[in-house]
TORVOFI-868143 format. One record per atom (N, C-alpha, C): residue in one letter; x, y, z. Coordinates in pm, whole numbers, padded with zeros to 5 digits, always signed. Each point is the difference from the previous one (the first is absolute). Example, Ala and Ser with C-alpha at 12.3 -4.5 7.8 and 13.67 -1.06 7.14 Angstrom:
! TORVOFI-868143
a+01319-00569+00780a-00089+00119+00000a+00090+00120+00000s-00035+00105-00072s+00082+00119+00006s-00077+00109+00073
END
This chain:
! TORVOFI-868143
m-01966+01393+00050m+00136+00006-00077m+00019-00100-00043n+00102+00030-00160n+00013-00087-00114n+00147-00060-00034i+00022-00113+00060i+00152-00007-00014i+00028-00105-00046l+00097+00000-00104l+00116-00087-00076l+00065-00059+00039i-00017-00157+00005i+00106-00066+00043i+00107-00087-00084t+00117+00064-00019t+00070-00120-00091t+00038-00117+00061g+00031-00032-00074g+00090-00166+00038g-00125-00074+00146g-00121-00017-00029g-00025+00008+00139g-00074-00163-00037a+00045-00063-00117a-00024-00144+00033a+00147-00075+00038g+00099+00105+00028g+00095-00037+00048g-00027-00065+00134f+00144-00096+00078f-00025+00048+00113f-00058+00083+00111i+00124+00121+00040i+00012+00124+00073i-00155+00053-00065g-00053+00010-00145g-00069+00057-00015g-00102-00059+00007s-00035-00097-00009s-00104-00052+00070s-00114-00057+00091h+00142-00006+00126h-00033+00124+00169h-00004+00107-00066v-00024+00122-00013v+00005+00098-00006v-00157+00005-00048v+00017-00022-00133v-00189+00002-00049v-00087-00041+00122r+00021-00144+00056r-00033-00099+00075r-00112+00189+00127l+00123+00042+00067l+00022+00034+00081l-00150+00114-00037f+00092+00088-00070f-00077+00107-00094f-00136+00008-00041v-00050-00149-00075v-00127-00055+00006v-00112+00027+00097n+00062-00072+00095n-00107-00052+00146n+00011+00112+00086r+00133+00083+00029r-00045+00097+00064r-00031+00136-00022y-00005-00017-00145y-00058+00177-00026y-00124-00066-00171p-00107-00056+00125p-00141-00009-00126p-00065+00156-00077d+00049+00096+00049d-00002+00117-00121d+00025+00032-00101y+00170-00048+00017y+00161+00056-00071y-00083-00153-00088y+00019+00067-00170y+00044-00119-00111y+00123-00050-00047i+00057-00113-00001i+00126-00004+00011i-00007-00052-00163v+00038+00001-00070v+00064-00054-00124v+00119-00038-00002n+00035-00150-00028n+00103-00077+00005n+00014+00008-00169m+00155+00034+00004m+00098-00038-00177m+00111-00054+00044d-00056-00137-00084d+00139-00121-00010d+00009-00008-00141k+00134-00064-00054k+00055-00023-00115k-00035-00175-00023l+00001-00062+00176l+00009-00133+00008l+00093-00027-00043t+00095-00021+00039t+00113-00045-00060t+00064-00177+00102y+00038-00029+00029y+00058-00173+00030y-00009+00118+00163a+00006+00029+00063a-00061+00109+00126a-00065-00025+00054g-00141+00052-00114g-00103+00021+00044g-00150-00051-00015n-00050-00016+00082n-00129-00105+00004n-00044-00012+00084l-00165+00025-00112l-00114+00054+00106l-00011-00026+00032a+00031-00160+00069a-00044-00089+00083a+00029+00013+00164n+00083+00093-00042n+00008+00109+00144n-00098+00083+00054l-00104+00024-00107l-00063+00141+00067l-00137-00106+00010a-00001-00110+00002a-00202-00015-00073a-00069-00019+00134d+00065+00061+00067d-00089+00023+00168d-00118+00131-00045v+00108+00089-00101v-00064+00108+00002v-00027+00071-00137e-00011-00132-00101e+00012+00076-00113e-00179+00017-00011d-00080-00055+00073d-00088+00020-00054d-00136+00159+00094k+00090+00082+00050k-00055+00088+00123k-00001+00119-00130p-00061+00113+00069p-00113+00049-00084p+00111+00149-00042n+00076+00005+00098n+00104+00088-00016n+00145-00027-00063y-00001-00136-00061y+00168-00036-00036y-00036-00022-00160s+00092+00016-00125s-00006-00089-00143s+00151-00010-00020f-00005-00028-00037f+00153-00110-00109f+00037+00137-00119v+00076+00048-00056v+00076-00010-00167v+00098-00060-00065r-00028-00079-00078r+00135-00113+00020r+00056+00136-00120a+00161+00015+00018a+00060+00129-00070a+00122+00000+00026d+00092+00058-00066d+00116+00021-00011d+00067+00163+00080i+00068+00043+00076i+00017+00117+00066i+00064+00031-00140c+00118-00026-00082c+00030+00091-00092c-00063+00033-00134d-00132-00039+00058d-00084+00026-00139d-00077+00124+00062f+00039+00059-00053f-00058+00164+00024f-00119+00050-00045e-00032-00031-00122e-00154+00017-00007e-00131-00044+00057t+00062-00161+00022t-00011-00040+00081t-00088+00024+00138v+00121+00018+00039v-00020+00065+00153v-00050+00165+00023m+00023+00082-00105m-00072+00115-00007m-00170-00046-00014g-00023-00103-00084g-00136+00021+00038g-00084-00047+00154v+00100-00106+00029v-00043-00087+00084v-00061+00183+00127l+00113+00033-00034l-00001+00128+00165l-00098+00071-00048k-00052+00071-00152k-00136+00076-00039k-00094-00086+00057e-00014-00134-00060e-00106-00104+00037e-00067+00045+00159h+00158-00067+00073h-00089+00022+00109h+00008+00066+00149h+00047+00124-00037h+00021+00145+00011h+00123-00058+00166i+00112-00010-00060i+00051-00053+00095i+00108+00133+00083e-00034-00007+00158e+00059+00117-00005e+00132-00044+00106g+00030-00156+00041g+00149-00018+00043g-00021-00140-00049i+00162-00036-00004i+00066-00078-00053i+00068-00071+00080i+00039-00077-00016i+00072-00121+00115i+00120-00091-00046h+00092+00038-00031h+00073-00091-00141h+00092-00093+00050l-00050-00097+00015l+00091-00091+00028l+00037-00126-00099a-00080+00045-00161a+00033-00131-00127a+00208+00054+00007a+00070-00141-00026a+00084+00008-00023a+00049-00151+00024e+00151+00003-00081e+00076-00099-00015e+00073-00045+00142s+00024-00111+00046s+00064-00002+00139s+00104-00098+00015h+00016-00037-00061h+00094-00129+00026h+00146+00046-00041v+00114+00005+00105v+00091+00024-00087v+00096-00130-00021d-00065-00056-00033d+00081-00128-00097d-00035-00011-00141r-00136+00036+00019r-00065-00010-00139r+00077+00200-00081s-00014+00058+00107s+00036+00120-00056s+00217-00017-00053i+00052-00067+00044i+00131-00096-00010i-00026-00081-00154r-00097-00066-00038r-00015-00050-00121r-00033+00116-00157d-00143+00087-00005d-00023+00095-00018d-00015+00121+00069p+00129+00048-00023p-00066+00126+00068p-00012+00104-00099f-00062+00020-00121f-00103+00067-00054f-00128-00011+00029s-00037-00107+00072s-00203+00006+00034s-00024+00102+00118f+00135-00006+00052f-00050+00056+00106f+00034+00120-00001a+00093+00128-00122a-00019+00103+00023a-00077+00036-00088q-00075-00109-00067q-00112+00049-00096q-00145+00021+00149t-00015-00116+00032t-00112+00041+00144t+00032+00058+00089n+00138+00001+00019n-00033+00064+00142n+00070+00133+00012v+00002+00066-00153v+00061+00117+00009v-00109+00090-00153m+00015-00078-00084m-00071+00041-00082m-00158+00039+00028g-00048-00153+00108g-00135+00008+00012g-00054+00123+00094t+00132-00012+00051t-00033+00126+00132t-00069+00118-00073l+00110+00022-00124l+00013+00128-00019l-00133-00008-00077s-00073-00050-00074s-00102-00024-00058s-00111+00012+00092l-00057-00030+00051l-00085+00030+00168l+00054+00128+00007l+00127+00032+00078l-00006+00108+00013l-00078+00159-00060q+00079-00084-00150q-00067+00122-00154q-00129+00022+00002a-00086-00142+00048a-00143+00010-00053a-00048+00042+00156a+00003-00018+00113a-00044+00090+00110a+00067+00173-00037r+00104+00064-00037r+00069+00088-00034r-00172+00075-00101n+00019-00077-00105n-00127+00089-00104n-00084+00003+00019y-00096-00134+00128y-00116-00030+00013y-00067+00076+00137w+00098+00065+00079w-00027+00054+00105w+00019+00152-00022e+00086+00056-00083e+00015+00150-00015e-00092+00013-00157s-00142-00107-00059s-00018+00040-00123s-00190+00011+00147l+00021-00005+00122l-00059+00008+00105l-00106+00134+00085p-00095+00066-00038p+00001+00176+00068p+00072-00026+00107e+00010-00146+00123e+00074+00055+00148e+00171-00037-00034g+00064+00000-00095g+00125-00095-00005g+00028-00074+00024y+00106+00028+00142y+00033-00093+00100y-00026-00009+00106e-00155+00039+00003e-00015+00051+00172e-00072-00161+00017g+00033-00051+00133g-00052-00105+00006g+00013-00154-00007k+00158-00013-00125k+00018-00054-00088k+00130-00074+00065r+00054-00135+00002r+00090-00015+00049r+00067-00142-00068f+00125+00039+00002f+00089-00138-00153f+00082-00059+00135y-00008-00112+00051y+00076-00026+00103y+00109-00158-00100h+00117-00039+00012h+00084-00051-00021h+00043-00071+00099i+00013-00146-00054i+00058-00060+00123i+00082-00072-00109s+00124-00029+00093s+00164+00025-00069s+00052-00170+00125t+00108+00026+00063t+00067-00088+00050t+00121+00066+00048d+00091-00132+00146d+00056+00048+00078d+00144-00053-00156e+00064-00040-00088e+00094-00058-00051e+00068+00197-00124v-00127+00057+00028v+00059+00058-00067v+00120+00100+00027y-00003-00004+00211y+00151+00033+00046y+00089-00046+00010g+00036-00080-00140g+00130-00084+00047g-00031-00158+00124a+00141+00024+00026a+00007-00085+00133a+00069+00047+00107l-00040-00065+00180l+00070+00086+00080l+00090-00155+00055d+00116+00046+00051d+00108-00055+00039d-00099-00081+00172f+00109-00100+00062f-00085-00037+00132f+00060+00091+00101d-00079+00115+00048d+00120+00187+00043d-00163+00004+00076n-00098-00033-00018n-00177+00052+00062n-00014+00099-00040s+00031+00020-00087s-00033+00120-00113s-00180-00036-00078f-00073+00099-00002f-00086-00058-00087f-00082+00125-00113f-00033-00020-00069f-00035+00071-00083f-00106+00081+00035t+00006+00152-00032t-00070+00067+00071t-00109+00100-00202e-00053+00136+00067e-00018+00029-00132e+00059+00073-00040d+00124+00054+00038d+00108+00045-00067d+00103-00058-00059t+00013-00156-00007t+00062-00041+00010t+00002-00008-00153k+00151+00006-00024k+00064+00033-00204k-00020-00143-00062y-00087+00018-00068y-00018-00079-00142y+00130-00062-00054d-00027-00130-00020d+00176-00102-00011d-00075-00192-00040p-00133+00081-00144p+00000-00132-00025p+00077-00097-00053h-00023-00150+00010h+00113-00085-00018h+00047-00106-00161s-00189-00036+00027s-00092-00046-00127s-00115+00068-00067p-00004-00064-00101p-00078+00036-00126p-00112+00016+00088y-00004-00071+00043y-00185-00010+00092y-00030+00133+00086s+00093+00042+00095s+00063+00166+00061s-00001+00097-00039a+00109-00024-00088a-00024+00106-00168a-00090+00014-00058s-00080-00055-00022s-00180+00055-00110s-00040+00041+00137k+00009-00073+00119k-00076+00113+00135k+00030+00105-00017a+00163+00041+00064a-00006+00137+00019a-00082+00098-00114a+00080-00079-00107a-00036+00091-00138a-00137+00067+00051s-00120-00101+00039s-00108-00056-00054s-00064+00197+00166d+00103-00007+00083d-00021+00021+00151d-00006+00169-00093h+00132-00019-00004h+00020+00177-00083h-00107+00042-00067f-00023-00015-00113f-00080-00002-00104f-00120+00056+00103v-00028-00020+00087v-00134-00020+00121v-00001+00155+00039r+00121+00029+00059r+00032+00115+00034r+00024+00083-00016a+00111-00020-00154a-00036+00091-00140a-00160+00048-00007f-00092-00065-00005f-00080+00057-00099f-00100+00090+00142h+00015+00006+00157h-00001+00099+00090h+00050+00060-00022d+00129+00038+00000d+00089+00067-00008d+00023+00149-00136t-00082-00090-00123t-00010+00069-00171t-00135+00027+00024y-00112-00045+00040y-00153+00047-00039y-00055-00010+00149g+00092+00010+00118g-00094+00005+00087g-00120-00126-00006m+00033-00156-00015m-00077-00108+00012m-00068-00024+00167p-00076-00053+00020p+00046-00006+00166p+00015-00164-00008t+00102-00005+00097t+00105-00171-00020t+00068+00008+00103i-00019-00183+00046i+00007+00012+00110i+00150-00163-00033v+00044-00008+00069v+00171-00149-00019v+00000-00032+00141t-00055-00159-00054t+00079-00057+00092t+00074-00126-00027n+00099-00024+00093n+00073-00144-00003n+00017-00106+00120c-00026-00071-00059c-00046-00100+00124c+00105-00141-00039s+00015-00080+00113s+00062-00115+00034s-00040-00106-00087n+00060-00136+00013n-00054-00097-00063n-00162-00089+00079n-00094+00004-00096n-00121-00007+00076n-00040-00141+00006y-00068-00106+00094y-00015-00089-00019y-00119-00045+00056g-00085-00116-00055g-00137-00003+00029g-00086-00115-00102p-00145+00008+00047p-00019-00050-00118p+00008+00050-00114y-00051-00127-00135y-00013+00086-00132y+00126+00029-00048q+00132-00070+00054q+00132+00075-00147q-00037-00139-00077f+00041+00026-00106f+00094-00036-00072f+00110-00082+00055p+00046-00152-00070p+00048-00065+00080p+00164-00019-00057e+00041+00156-00063e+00112-00053-00039e+00098+00115+00110k-00085+00060+00073k+00066+00074+00060k+00027-00141+00212l+00112+00034+00055l+00057-00074+00081l-00142-00033+00094i-00098+00035+00093i-00073-00080+00066i-00001-00070-00032p-00131+00017-00124p-00125-00094-00015p+00051-00146-00119l+00160+00071-00035l+00093-00061-00076l+00020-00095+00067f+00022-00029+00116f+00077-00092+00094f-00098-00051+00085i-00133+00060+00008i-00157-00103+00050i+00010-00074-00040n-00022+00025-00138n-00011-00107-00126n+00150-00110-00014n+00048+00005-00013n+00060-00041+00014n+00077-00134+00098i-00009+00045+00130i-00016-00064+00122i-00110-00117-00021r-00135+00041-00086r-00087-00084+00036r+00006-00090-00153q+00048+00050-00022q+00041-00100-00131q+00141-00088+00030g+00082+00000+00068g+00155-00053+00029g+00083+00065-00090k+00013+00102-00068k+00053+00090-00105k+00158+00082+00066s+00038-00007-00060s+00127+00123+00066s-00006+00106-00003l+00064+00072+00117l-00002+00053+00023l+00097+00132-00037p+00012+00037-00106p+00152+00113-00029p+00005+00094+00053v+00107+00003+00110v+00072+00156+00033v+00094+00032-00068y+00009+00137-00001y+00089+00111-00085y+00126-00043+00084g+00078+00015-00022g+00164+00016+00052g-00007-00066+00125k+00022+00047+00086k+00008-00003+00152k-00153-00045+00065g-00070+00053-00032g-00148+00048+00095g+00028+00145+00064e+00096+00084-00019e+00027+00111+00083e-00102+00093-00009n-00014+00045-00125n-00105+00120+00015n-00049+00031+00067v-00037+00108+00065v-00088+00014+00091v-00134+00123-00070r-00104-00050+00052r-00111+00065-00097r-00075+00047+00125d-00099+00097+00020d-00066+00039+00076d-00205-00052-00084w-00031-00050+00161w-00112-00060-00158w-00166+00069+00078l-00066+00052-00110l-00147+00033+00128l-00122-00074-00083y-00078-00038+00061y-00131-00049-00014y-00086+00094-00072v-00008-00087-00128v-00136+00129-00093v-00126+00033+00053e-00070-00015+00074e-00076+00010+00036e-00018+00125+00067d+00118-00034+00078d+00100+00180+00089d+00080+00064-00133h-00027-00026-00143h+00088+00105-00048h-00136+00030-00087a-00149-00029+00012a-00047+00035-00055a-00089+00117+00081r+00021-00060+00130r-00060+00142+00091r+00081+00106-00031a+00123-00013+00014a+00063+00129+00036a-00038+00078-00186i-00047-00084-00150i-00017+00089-00078i-00122+00078-00008d-00085-00037+00061d-00154+00063+00067d+00035+00106+00070l+00117-00007+00104l-00005+00088+00123l+00086+00086-00092i+00093+00000-00099i+00104+00077-00087i-00075+00140-00106f-00097-00098-00046f-00091+00026-00108f-00074+00095+00041h-00085+00003+00130h-00081+00122+00065h+00040+00149+00070k+00137-00151+00088k+00056+00109+00090k+00185+00102-00106g+00013-00118-00023g+00142+00071-00017g-00018+00112-00088r+00135+00092+00015r+00023+00119-00043r+00008-00004-00131i-00034+00101-00103i+00042-00016-00183i+00151+00032+00027a+00082-00049-00072a+00108+00024-00052a+00051-00096+00070d-00017-00058+00092d+00108-00040+00112d+00005-00165-00095t+00143-00068+00127t-00010-00090+00008t+00018-00066+00119y-00105-00174+00010y+00033-00030+00086y+00070-00153+00055n+00082-00075+00092n+00011-00084-00098n-00032-00105+00151i-00058-00104-00033i-00050-00146+00085i+00052-00096-00020g+00038-00084+00118g+00096-00090+00047g-00054-00043+00164g-00006-00166-00030g-00010-00042+00148g+00076-00057+00087f+00054+00100-00026f+00126-00052+00168f+00060-00107-00004n+00031-00033-00064n-00051-00168-00021n+00133-00052-00083e+00115-00043+00026e+00144-00012-00122e+00019-00152+00096w+00024-00076-00157w+00059-00136+00020w+00069-00013-00104r+00108-00082+00005r+00133-00047-00044r-00102-00095-00105n+00016-00078-00131n-00098-00066-00078n+00032-00135+00041i+00089+00008+00046i-00011-00159+00063i-00097-00057+00126d+00038+00094+00135d-00052-00011+00140d-00207+00036-00097l+00021+00080-00051l-00210+00013-00057l-00016-00179-00068i+00075-00034-00131i-00014-00143-00023i-00006-00113+00067k+00101-00051+00167k-00028-00044+00071k-00123+00025+00051v-00052+00114+00001v-00140+00004+00147v-00112+00025-00096i+00027-00006-00166i-00117-00045-00070i-00046-00147-00013i+00169-00112+00019i-00020-00130+00002i-00019-00077+00072a+00001+00033+00147a-00048+00004+00136a-00134-00003+00035t-00066+00138-00092t-00126+00033+00008t-00071-00066-00103v+00035-00117-00124v-00071-00064-00067v+00045-00107+00044d+00046-00050+00062d+00073-00168+00030d-00167-00002+00111r+00033+00121+00061r-00099-00069+00154r-00150+00052-00054l+00001+00041-00109l-00214+00032-00011l-00031-00150-00085l+00171-00004-00077l-00051-00209-00072l+00002-00092+00071g+00014+00031+00122g+00035-00102+00121g+00174-00086-00023n+00047+00056-00071n+00138-00062-00030n+00055-00023+00065a+00134-00033+00099a+00122+00017+00101a+00032+00080-00055e+00072+00053+00147e+00026+00115-00024e+00173+00009-00036g+00003+00082-00120g+00144+00036-00076g+00045-00118-00142t-00174-00005-00027t+00022-00105-00061t-00012+00028-00144s+00002+00150-00080s+00043+00052-00075s+00131+00095-00026l+00062-00026+00103l+00114+00058-00031l+00126-00057-00058s-00068-00097-00063s+00120-00034-00077s-00029+00017-00166l-00143+00112+00013l-00033+00002-00153l+00101+00131-00072i+00053+00091+00149i+00066+00119-00042i+00145-00079-00105s-00022+00083-00088s+00186+00008-00122s-00001+00146-00032y+00132-00034+00036y+00077+00172-00032y+00058+00020-00097v-00070+00121-00078v+00023+00038-00161v+00113+00167-00051t+00042-00058-00114t+00055+00165-00007t-00052+00072+00058d+00054+00097+00014d-00103+00114+00062d-00046+00078-00073r-00132+00058-00044r-00006+00123-00073r+00076+00122-00046p+00004+00019-00122p+00094+00088-00018p-00076+00149+00079g+00153+00124+00013g-00061+00124+00060g-00108-00046+00140h+00003-00115+00053h-00075+00016+00149h+00010+00044+00082d-00110+00133+00033d+00078+00091+00115d+00010-00146+00159l+00059+00066+00092l+00018-00045+00083l-00069+00011+00142r-00073+00099+00021r-00094-00032+00077r-00113+00164-00047y-00118+00060+00036y-00106+00056-00012y-00056-00024+00132a+00010+00182+00100a-00065-00036+00063a-00084+00170+00009i-00127-00030+00035i-00085+00148-00034i-00039+00085+00117d+00002+00090+00067d-00022+00097+00061d-00140+00037+00006s-00078-00020+00079s-00165+00061-00044s-00064+00039+00094t+00118+00073+00106t+00024+00160+00103t-00158+00113-00021k+00101+00039-00085k-00099+00128-00089k-00179-00041-00016l+00050-00116-00051l-00189-00038-00056l-00058-00018+00123k+00092-00049+00127k-00098-00034+00144k-00029+00110+00078e+00124+00117-00045e-00079+00137+00095e-00041+00076-00037e+00011+00011-00196e-00118+00098-00024e-00154-00096+00008l-00005-00114-00112l-00131-00052+00028l-00058-00141+00089g+00148+00015+00084g-00120-00095+00056g+00030-00183-00028w+00066+00008-00115w+00027-00205-00026w+00103-00024+00093e-00018-00115+00006e+00075-00151-00015e-00085-00093+00064p+00145-00067-00060p-00022-00170-00024p-00118-00050+00081s-00152-00089+00023s-00084-00055+00068s+00072-00135+00044l+00069-00106-00102l+00055-00131+00059l+00113+00016-00009q+00058-00084+00085q+00146-00078+00016q-00022-00105-00073f+00176+00012-00045f+00073-00060-00106f-00092-00219+00043e-00017-00035+00117e-00058-00091-00010e-00092-00058-00025e-00118+00120+00028e-00104-00043-00018e-00071+00036-00120g+00085+00089-00122g-00015+00005-00120g+00049-00063-00053i+00111-00139-00022i+00087-00129+00004i-00148-00066-00015e-00013+00028+00132e-00094-00162-00020e-00120-00007-00049r-00064+00155-00033r-00132+00013-00066r+00010-00004-00171t+00113+00001-00054t+00043-00004-00143t-00006-00137-00017v+00119-00081+00127v+00024-00155-00052v-00172-00067-00005r-00057-00023+00084r-00110+00036+00005r-00066+00010-00104w-00023+00094-00073w-00060+00046-00107w+00019-00094-00125y+00129+00035-00006y+00063-00100-00102y-00014-00139+00010l-00017-00058+00066l-00055-00155+00009l-00152+00000+00014d-00044+00091+00061d-00144-00043-00004d-00048+00054-00141n+00091+00030-00075n-00110+00065-00123n+00102-00085-00164e+00013-00145+00022e+00097-00008-00099e-00063-00019-00128e-00102-00003-00016e-00102+00044-00122e+00058+00139-00112w-00011+00144+00104w+00068+00087-00049w+00133-00016-00055m+00055-00078+00093m+00219-00032-00028m-00016-00091-00114r-00090-00125-00047r+00015-00057-00107r+00006+00079-00086q-00177+00026+00013q-00047+00158-00123q+00174+00041-00073v-00001+00094+00115v+00122+00102-00068v+00148-00074-00055t+00063-00112+00067t+00108-00088-00031t-00042-00083-00171s-00062-00009+00045s-00049-00059-00129s-00034+00110-00193g-00071+00117+00065g-00010+00081-00099g-00183-00006+00008d-00038-00088-00004d-00162-00060-00005d-00034+00206-00017y-00012+00051+00086y-00043+00140+00002y-00005+00103-00044r+00114+00011-00086r+00080+00021-00084r-00110+00046-00167r-00004-00201+00004r-00127-00030-00082r-00111+00010+00004y+00003+00016+00092y-00193+00063+00038y-00032+00070-00053y+00133+00081+00103y-00080+00172-00101y+00024+00049-00127e+00137-00138-00069e+00017+00104-00170e-00181-00064-00023e-00034-00087+00013e-00111-00066-00106e-00101+00107+00055m-00025+00066+00116m-00137+00061+00022m+00000+00119-00038y+00134+00027-00006y-00023+00179-00055y+00018-00022-00156s+00047-00151-00083s+00010+00033-00139s-00143-00039-00058n-00083-00083+00091n-00181+00003-00026n-00011+00129+00027r+00040+00128+00038r-00065+00097+00036r-00046+00086-00091q+00178-00047-00096q+00015+00078-00107q-00056-00020-00134
END
């Protein structure tokens, strides 16, 4: 099977690419990524020379290029992860989020439709899998309720609004054209290779450097956390066995208040660095809350567990230990990312090819 994975040089995407390349040597995996600030091919250095893998630098909004890639590689399955994903950036620049997340998804859908409908077998054996977020559902109160696949959409940020719109386009392409689509909505991911604008890698790096740990509001917002490799396993399972035109929620059954999570990170980093217990607690600083900051997210993954047998493999304590150790052990990766050197390297590399 020939599979296109979009956004495969990013955080979640690189874990999905690695899993598919290593687990399915008879598949051919094409990784398409624009290599924005969050895309880093160093995330895939261990698979870049595999015979069943290739990389294409392209923007999913470039319809003609996407069509060319689908045709050249005879793509039968698409796993769509490419997206702008940081809420703070979406508040500052909603246009780029609408462009990439909405128009980019539409470009990919239309290209897949045109290519697959041109084939003698049509949609038979094809699959378009769109990865979304729990943020499209809005916010929950502290009432033990959970987001299910039937929860009404209620996005509150430009980011979540753009993802909600893209979800609707994916489902519309099934209902209108019969395209074989699947949508999943996942909770907050954590683990290796995450760009350090996100809470966990940012705070690990700041603790190591003795920098401030900025906490929105009072740190009382609650999130459900999922180890990224468990998410990749779920994507693999759903891509192969999920029902066409269905939706699956992927969550960690692992809710934490932000301030409690931050204290776990501090304790873990301090211990692994050999600092006295509580050394870095003084780095916490409370800042003005984010506009439209959702109070609580919590995913109910019961459907995925009952229908396909998936559940998280790691307890959070083990996952956070692995995560902290990885960032502390990969200081050069972090230096390259935070300095921007990795982007200068790729820009020079690709300009020399032209």
